VEXKEMI-669777 format. One record per atom (N, C-alpha, C): x, y, z; atom name. Coordinates in steps of 0.2 Angstrom, whole numbers. Example, Ala and Ser with C-alpha at 12.3 -4.5 7.8 and 13.67 -1.06 7.14 Angstrom:
! VEXKEMI-669777
66:-28:39:N
62:-22:39:CA
66:-16:39:C
64:-11:35:N
68:-5:36:CA
64:0:39:C
! end
This chain:
! VEXKEMI-669777
-330:-338:527:N
-327:-343:524:CA
-321:-340:521:C
-315:-344:520:N
-309:-343:518:CA
-308:-345:511:C
-306:-341:507:N
-304:-344:500:CA
-296:-345:500:C
-295:-350:496:N
-288:-352:494:CA
-287:-351:487:C
-281:-348:485:N
-279:-348:477:CA
-272:-351:477:C
-271:-353:471:N
-264:-356:469:CA
-262:-351:463:C
-256:-349:462:N
-253:-346:457:CA
-248:-350:453:C
-249:-350:447:N
-244:-354:443:CA
-241:-350:438:C
-234:-351:436:N
-231:-349:430:CA
-230:-355:426:C
-234:-355:420:N
-234:-361:417:CA
-236:-367:421:C
-233:-372:421:N
-236:-378:425:CA
-233:-378:433:C
-229:-373:434:N
-226:-372:440:CA
-230:-369:446:C
-231:-372:451:N
-234:-368:457:CA
-229:-364:460:C
-232:-358:460:N
-226:-352:463:CA
-229:-349:470:C
-235:-350:471:N
-238:-346:477:CA
-244:-349:478:C
-246:-350:485:N
-253:-352:488:CA
-255:-348:493:C
-260:-345:492:N
-262:-340:498:CA
-270:-340:499:C
-271:-338:506:N
-278:-338:508:CA
-279:-330:509:C
-286:-329:509:N
-288:-322:510:CA
-290:-321:517:C
-285:-321:521:N
-285:-319:529:CA
-279:-316:530:C
-279:-312:535:N
-272:-309:537:CA
-268:-315:540:C
-261:-314:539:N
-257:-320:542:CA
-250:-319:540:C
-246:-325:539:N
-239:-325:539:CA
-237:-326:531:C
-232:-323:529:N
-229:-324:522:CA
-223:-328:524:C
-223:-334:520:N
-217:-339:521:CA
-214:-340:513:C
-208:-340:513:N
-205:-342:507:CA
-199:-347:508:C
-199:-352:504:N
-194:-358:504:CA
-187:-354:503:C
-186:-348:501:N
-180:-345:500:CA
-178:-342:506:C
-182:-341:511:N
-180:-336:517:CA
-180:-341:523:C
-175:-340:527:N
-175:-345:533:CA
-180:-342:538:C
-182:-347:543:N
-187:-344:548:CA
-184:-339:552:C
-189:-335:555:N
-187:-330:560:CA
-182:-332:565:C
-177:-328:567:N
-173:-329:573:CA
-178:-329:579:C
-175:-333:584:N
-179:-333:590:CA
-179:-326:593:C
-186:-324:595:N
-187:-317:597:CA
-189:-312:591:C
-188:-314:585:N
-191:-310:579:CA
-198:-312:577:C
-202:-308:575:N
-209:-310:573:CA
-208:-311:565:C
-212:-316:563:N
-213:-318:556:CA
-215:-312:552:C
-214:-312:545:N
-217:-307:541:CA
-225:-308:540:C
-228:-303:542:N
-236:-304:541:CA
-238:-300:536:C
-245:-300:534:N
-248:-297:529:CA
-255:-295:531:C
-258:-289:530:N
-265:-288:532:CA
-271:-291:530:C
-270:-294:523:N
-276:-298:520:CA
-274:-304:517:C
-268:-306:518:N
-266:-313:515:CA
-262:-317:519:C
-262:-324:519:N
-258:-329:522:CA
-255:-332:516:C
-248:-332:515:N
-246:-335:509:CA
-239:-339:510:C
-239:-344:505:N
-232:-348:505:CA
-230:-347:498:C
-223:-344:497:N
-220:-344:491:CA
-216:-350:489:C
-216:-353:484:N
-213:-359:483:CA
-207:-359:477:C
-206:-354:474:N
-202:-353:468:CA
-198:-347:470:C
-192:-347:473:N
-188:-340:474:CA
-187:-335:469:C
-187:-339:463:N
-186:-334:457:CA
-192:-329:456:C
-198:-331:459:N
-203:-327:458:CA
-205:-322:464:C
-202:-323:469:N
-203:-319:475:CA
-202:-311:474:C
-196:-310:470:N
-195:-302:469:CA
-201:-299:465:C
-205:-303:462:N
-210:-300:458:CA
-217:-300:462:C
-218:-306:465:N
-224:-307:468:CA
-225:-303:475:C
-220:-303:479:N
-220:-300:485:CA
-222:-293:485:C
-218:-289:480:N
-220:-282:480:CA
-227:-281:477:C
-229:-285:473:N
-236:-285:470:CA
-241:-285:476:C
-240:-291:480:N
-244:-291:485:CA
-244:-286:491:C
-238:-283:492:N
-237:-278:497:CA
-240:-271:495:C
-240:-270:488:N
-243:-264:485:CA
-250:-264:483:C
-254:-270:484:N
-261:-271:482:CA
-265:-269:488:C
-271:-265:487:N
-275:-263:492:CA
-279:-269:495:C
-280:-275:491:N
-284:-280:494:CA
-283:-286:489:C
-285:-292:491:N
-283:-298:488:CA
-286:-297:480:C
-292:-295:478:N
-293:-295:472:CA
-289:-291:467:C
-287:-286:469:N
-282:-282:466:CA
-276:-285:465:C
-274:-289:470:N
-267:-293:469:CA
-268:-298:464:C
-274:-302:464:N
-275:-307:459:CA
-275:-305:452:C
-278:-299:451:N
-279:-295:444:CA
-272:-293:442:C
-268:-291:446:N
-261:-289:445:CA
-257:-295:443:C
-258:-301:447:N
-254:-306:445:CA
-256:-309:439:C
-263:-309:437:N
-265:-312:431:CA
-262:-307:425:C
-263:-301:426:N
-259:-297:421:CA
-252:-298:420:C
-248:-300:424:N
-241:-301:424:CA
-240:-309:421:C
-245:-312:420:N
-244:-318:417:CA
-245:-325:421:C
-247:-323:427:N
-248:-329:432:CA
-255:-332:431:C
-256:-338:431:N
-262:-341:431:CA
-265:-342:438:C
-270:-340:440:N
-274:-340:446:CA
-279:-345:446:C
-279:-350:451:N
-283:-355:451:CA
-286:-355:459:C
-293:-355:459:N
-296:-357:466:CA
-294:-364:468:C
-294:-365:475:N
-293:-371:477:CA
-299:-374:480:C
! end
């Protein structure tokens, strides 16, 4: 079973992710050019909705050894994590 989480800063949805390997998508980044592979992650499929937070969240996600570690780090940084 796949779990989905939403991360908020205040009332603003900044990230939605599932606990399965997949693609990272940001509204700030254009889609990959033809022939280029999308950005992938070994334990998360994620959509970033607020470009102002990408610079903080992407490194936290990439440096985390697993999803639970990422979610704890995000909570510690002031994000509200809600299961969907």
